[in-house]
C-alpha positions in Angstrom: 28.4 -5.8 -18.3 31.3 -2.9 -18.8 32.9 -1.2 -15.7 31.2 2.0 -16.9 27.7 0.3 -16.5 28.5 -1.2 -13.3 29.6 2.2 -11.9 26.8 4.3 -13.0 24.3 1.5 -11.6 25.9 1.3 -8.5 25.4 5.2 -8.2 21.8 4.6 -8.8 21.1 1.6 -6.7 21.9 2.8 -3.3 19.7 6.0 -3.4 17.0 3.9 -4.9 17.3 1.1 -2.0 17.3 3.9 0.6 14.3 5.7 -0.9 12.3 2.6 -1.1 13.4 1.4 2.3 12.4 4.6 4.0 9.0 4.9 2.1 8.1 1.6 3.1 9.0 2.0 6.7 7.1 5.3 6.9 3.9 4.0 5.0 3.7 0.7 7.2 4.3 2.6 10.5 1.6 5.0 9.7 -0.7 2.2 9.0 0.4 0.1 11.8 -1.1 2.7 14.3 -4.4 2.4 12.6 -4.3 -1.6 12.6 -3.4 -1.6 16.2 -6.6 0.7 17.1 -8.9 -1.7 14.7 -7.6 -5.0 15.6 -6.7 -4.6 19.3 -10.2 -3.0 20.2 -11.9 -6.0 18.4 -9.8 -8.6 20.4 -7.8 -9.7 17.6 -4.1 -11.1 17.9 -0.8 -9.2 17.0 -0.3 -12.0 14.5 -3.2 -10.7 12.5 -1.9 -7.2 12.2 1.5 -8.7 10.6 -0.5 -10.5 8.2 -2.5 -7.3 7.1 0.8 -5.3 6.9 2.3 -8.0 4.7 -0.8 -7.5 2.5 0.0 -3.9 2.2 3.4 -4.2 0.9 2.9 -4.6 -2.7 0.5 -1.5 -2.9 3.1 0.5 -1.1 5.9 -0.9 -3.2 4.1 0.1 -6.1 4.1 3.6 -5.3 7.5 4.0 -3.9 9.2 1.9 -6.6 9.0 4.6 -9.5 9.5 7.4 -7.2 12.5 6.0 -5.8 14.0 4.9 -9.4 13.6 8.6 -10.6 15.0 9.9 -7.5 17.9 7.4 -7.7 18.7 8.4 -11.0 18.3 12.1 -10.3 20.8 11.8 -7.4 23.2 9.8 -9.2 23.7 12.0 -12.2 23.4 15.1 -10.1 26.4 13.9 -8.1 28.2 12.7 -11.2 27.9 16.3 -12.4 28.7 18.1 -9.4 31.9 16.1 -9.3 32.5 16.9 -12.9 32.7 13.1 -13.7 29.9 13.7 -16.6 32.3 16.3 -18.2 35.3 13.7 -18.0 33.1 11.1 -19.6 32.0 13.2 -22.4 35.4 14.8 -23.0 36.7 11.1 -23.4 34.3 10.6 -26.2 31.4 8.8 -24.1 27.9 10.5 -25.2 25.0 10.8 -22.9 23.1 7.9 -24.9 25.8 5.5 -23.9 25.8 6.7 -20.2 22.0 6.3 -19.9 22.1 2.7 -21.5 22.4 0.8 -18.3 19.8 2.9 -16.6 17.3 2.1 -19.6 18.2 -1.7 -19.1 17.5 -1.3 -15.5 14.3 0.3 -16.4 13.2 -2.7 -18.6 13.8 -4.9 -15.6 11.6 -2.6 -13.3 9.0 -2.8 -16.0 9.1 -6.5 -15.5 8.9 -6.4 -11.8 6.4 -3.6 -12.2 4.0 -5.9 -14.2 4.3 -8.6 -11.7 3.5 -6.3 -8.6 0.8 -4.1 -10.2 -0.5 -6.7 -12.5 -0.8 -9.9 -10.2 0.5 -9.4 -6.7 -1.8 -6.3 -5.9 -5.0 -7.7 -6.8 -4.5 -10.6 -4.6 -2.8 -9.0 -1.7 -5.6 -6.2 -1.9 -8.2 -8.7 -1.8 -6.6 -10.5 1.2 -6.3 -7.2 3.1 -10.0 -6.5 2.5 -10.9 -10.0 3.6 -8.9 -9.7 6.8 -10.5 -6.2 7.5 -13.8 -8.2 7.1 -12.8 -10.8 9.4 -11.8 -8.1 12.2 -14.8 -5.7 11.8 -17.7 -8.1 11.5 -19.7 -7.8 14.7 -22.9 -9.7 14.2 -22.6 -11.5 17.5 -22.0 -8.5 19.4 -25.5 -7.0 18.4 -27.3 -10.2 19.3 -25.6 -10.8 22.8 -27.5 -8.3 25.3 -26.7 -7.8 28.7 -29.1 -9.6 31.4 -30.3 -12.0 28.7 -30.0 -15.6 27.7 -28.3 -15.8 24.1 -27.7 -19.3 22.6 -26.0 -18.2 19.4 -22.6 -20.2 20.4 -23.4 -23.7 19.3 -24.5 -25.9 22.0 -23.9 -23.0 24.6 -26.1 -20.6 26.2 -24.6 -17.5 27.6 -25.8 -15.0 30.2 -23.8 -11.9 31.2 -24.4 -9.0 33.6 -22.5 -6.2 31.7 -20.9 -5.7 28.5 -18.1 -3.0 27.8 -15.4 -2.0 25.5 -17.3 -2.4 22.4 -18.6 -5.7 23.0 -15.0 -7.0 24.1 -15.2 -7.3 27.8 -18.1 -9.2 29.7 -18.6 -9.2 33.4 -20.7 -11.6 35.5 -20.6 -14.5 33.1 -22.9 -17.6 33.2 -22.2 -20.3 30.5 -24.1 -23.6 30.3 -23.4 -26.3 27.5 -25.2 -29.4 26.7 -23.0 -32.3 26.0 -23.6 -35.2 23.6 -23.9 -37.8 26.2 -26.8 -36.1 28.0 -24.5 -34.1 30.6 -23.5 -30.6 30.8 -20.9 -28.3 31.9 -21.7 -24.9 33.8 -19.2 -22.3 33.9 -19.1 -18.9 35.7 -16.6 -16.1 35.9 -16.1 -12.7 37.0 -14.9 -11.2 33.9 -14.1 -12.5 30.2 -12.7 -11.1 27.1 -13.7 -12.1 23.5 -10.4 -12.5 21.6 -9.3 -14.2 18.4 -6.8 -17.1 18.7 -3.4 -17.0 17.1 -3.8 -20.2 15.5 -6.9 -20.0 13.4 -8.6 -16.6 14.1 -11.5 -18.4 15.8 -13.2 -16.4 18.5 -12.2 -17.4 22.0 -13.7 -16.6 25.3 -10.9 -15.9 28.0 -12.7 -16.2 31.4 -11.0 -14.9 34.8 -11.7 -15.9 38.1 -14.3 -18.4 38.0 -15.7 -22.2 38.8 -16.6 -24.9 36.3 -19.0 -27.8 37.0 -18.8 -30.7 34.8 -22.0 -33.1 35.0 -21.1 -36.4 33.2 -24.6 -37.6 32.7 -27.6 -38.7 34.8 -27.1 -40.1 38.0 -23.3 -39.8 37.5 -20.4 -38.1 39.2 -20.0 -34.1 39.0 -16.8 -32.5 38.8 -16.2 -28.8 40.0 -12.9 -26.9 39.8 -12.1 -23.1 40.2 -9.6 -21.7 37.7 -7.8 -18.2 37.6 -7.9 -18.3 33.6 -9.8 -20.5 31.2 -10.4 -20.3 27.5 -13.6 -21.5 25.7 -13.6 -21.6 21.8 -16.9 -20.1 20.8 -18.6 -22.0 18.0 -21.0 -18.9 16.7 -24.3 -19.7 15.3 -24.5 -16.6 14.0 -21.3 -16.2 12.3 -21.0 -14.0 9.3 -21.4 -15.0 5.8 -18.0 -15.9 4.3 -16.2 -13.0 2.6 -17.0 -12.6 -1.1 -14.9 -14.2 -3.8 -12.0 -12.1 -5.1 -12.8 -10.0 -8.3 -15.9 -8.4 -7.3 -14.0 -5.1 -7.5 -11.8 -4.3 -10.9 -9.0 -3.5 -8.4 -8.9 -7.2 -7.3 -8.4 -8.3 -10.8 -5.5 -9.3 -12.5 -4.1 -8.2 -15.7 -5.3 -11.0 -17.7 -8.8 -10.9 -15.9 -9.1 -7.2 -16.8 -8.1 -7.9 -20.4 -10.8 -10.6 -20.5 -13.5 -8.3 -19.1 -12.6 -5.6 -21.3 -13.4 -7.9 -24.4 -16.5 -9.6 -22.8 -18.4 -7.0 -20.7 -21.1 -5.2 -22.6 -21.3 -1.2 -22.5 -24.2 -1.3 -20.2 -22.6 -3.4 -17.8 -21.6 -1.1 -14.6 -18.3 -2.6 -14.4 -17.7 -1.6 -18.0 -15.9 1.8 -17.6 -14.1 0.9 -14.4 -12.5 -2.2 -15.7 -11.4 -0.2 -18.9 -9.9 2.5 -16.7 -8.3 0.0 -14.3 -6.5 -1.8 -17.3 -5.3 1.2 -19.1 -4.1 2.9 -15.6 -2.1 -0.1 -14.8 -0.4 -0.2 -18.3 0.3 3.6 -18.0 1.9 3.1 -14.8 4.0 0.1 -16.0 5.1 1.9 -19.2 6.4 5.0 -17.0 9.4 3.1 -15.9 10.9 3.4 -19.4 10.7 7.2 -19.5 11.8 8.0 -15.9 15.7 7.8 -16.7 15.0 10.0 -19.8 13.6 12.8 -17.7 16.0 12.2 -14.7 19.2 12.6 -16.7 18.9 16.1 -18.1 17.5 17.4 -14.9 20.2 15.9 -12.7 23.0 17.3 -15.2 22.0 20.6 -14.9 23.8 21.2 -11.5 26.6 22.5 -13.7 25.0 25.6 -14.0 22.5 25.5 -11.1 22.4 24.6 -7.4 22.0 20.7 -7.1 18.6 21.0 -5.1 16.8 23.1 -8.1 16.7 20.1 -10.5 15.8 17.6 -7.7 13.0 20.0 -6.8 11.6 20.5 -10.1 11.9 16.6 -11.1 9.7 15.7 -8.0 7.2 18.5 -8.7 6.9 17.0 -12.4 6.5 13.4 -11.2 4.0 14.5 -8.6 1.9 16.4 -11.3 2.1 13.7 -13.8 0.7 10.9 -11.1 -1.8 13.2 -9.9 -3.1 13.7 -13.6 -3.0 9.8 -14.0 -5.1 9.3 -10.9 -7.6 12.1 -12.2 -7.6 10.4 -15.4 -8.5 7.2 -13.8 -11.4 8.5 -11.8 -12.9 10.5 -14.9 -12.5 7.5 -17.0 -14.3 5.0 -14.5 -17.1 7.3 -14.2 -17.6 7.1 -17.9 -17.1 10.8 -18.7 -13.8 10.4 -20.8 -12.2 7.7 -22.8 -8.9 6.3 -21.1 -7.0 7.2 -24.5 -7.7 10.9 -23.4 -7.6 10.9 -19.8 -4.6 8.4 -19.5 -2.7 8.1 -22.3 -2.7 11.7 -23.6 -0.9 12.9 -20.5 1.5 9.7 -20.7 2.1 10.8 -24.3 2.9 14.3 -23.3 5.1 13.1 -20.3 7.1 10.6 -22.8 7.6 13.2 -25.5 8.9 15.7 -23.0 11.2 13.4 -21.3 12.6 12.1 -24.7 13.1 15.7 -26.1 14.6 16.7 -22.7 17.2 14.1 -23.0 17.7 14.6 -26.7 18.3 18.5 -25.9 20.9 17.3 -23.1 22.6 14.9 -25.5 23.1 17.2 -28.5 23.9 20.4 -26.4 25.6 19.3 -23.2 26.2 22.2 -20.9 23.9 24.6 -22.9 20.5 22.7 -23.3 17.1 23.9 -22.7 16.4 22.2 -19.5 19.4 23.7 -17.7 18.3 27.4 -19.3 15.0 27.0 -17.6 16.3 25.8 -14.4 18.9 28.6 -14.2 16.1 30.9 -14.9 14.0 29.4 -12.0 16.7 29.5 -9.6 17.2 33.3 -10.4 13.6 34.2 -10.0 13.8 32.6 -6.6 17.0 34.2 -5.7 15.7 37.5 -6.8 12.3 37.1 -4.7 14.7 36.1 -1.7 16.8 39.4 -2.3 13.5 41.5 -2.3 12.5 39.9 0.9 15.6 40.7 2.7 15.4 44.4 1.5 12.1 44.5 3.0 13.0 43.2 6.5 16.3 45.2 6.6 15.9 48.1 9.0 15.6 51.8 7.5 
């Protein structure tokens, strides 16, 4: 790799890494607050929250990576342009298509990485996240347990509680009777108890506080009694929820090969026919988008020779946001069977790809005087005029 390629990539990578890191931290922090409320109120361990957050990383990475790549190229080119380095490179005989070559190679790497994330990691981690949410929120035993009534749904144990609070998590006035295989029994009483999930295997555990335990080994045998301040009883629930469904019931949990197979095998009358087609086309569009991000970011970033740096960045962000909203809308209407994905998804993509290619071609053949710079200069001039009008209206007479 030549020195010029390394220099341009270095200018791009640091903003990219910073943007991805900030975006992931912000998105995961927001989700952490929600998961804490969900898991802690259900008695789940903190390790369960970490597992759920880990399953969310590929989803958020698929969102943050293309935006970070676009901003990285835009900021790098904008800085090179504002410091007249682009002019120096062009004056030395280096054309724009040579400058963008390392960025296009990096875009190919991101296409491969995006295929792995979007096509394989996201389906598995999305299923894993939903399975963990199901594990936490399944509350069949809460509805079966009533205060003041005997409940025998915990394996060989029978439980009686005086009161239930905190959404079924806290029990007060607890009596537990357990039959042993040798004919004996264990009787446990406690003032309070909390139903939580163990850190080891996520099984339900009853944490008892301030109680007594009587262990009768069998008929005509000795009885052991003890008091305790804390005691954990594993709950082998007879009313355990059904195992979570297998992966693939939703099209978003299917990998690219699975979607491709279903596209060719599902009949048009199948309810999954349109959602599967929409999902496959949307993922392919999102993966192919990486290839054209540098072509759009480069002319927008190089426009700082005639406009302020923030104008090109703001316009670029608006264009990318509009494009991704169109892709999301196209996916929804295609999944409902209203439009073909070739119209709702590929048409916006080809418009975006064509505009990006044309914008770079304009910047390449007319550096410093291309159509993109002219449009951005007019946009900036319009906003400057509006600001001046606003100042005149606020000025005292």
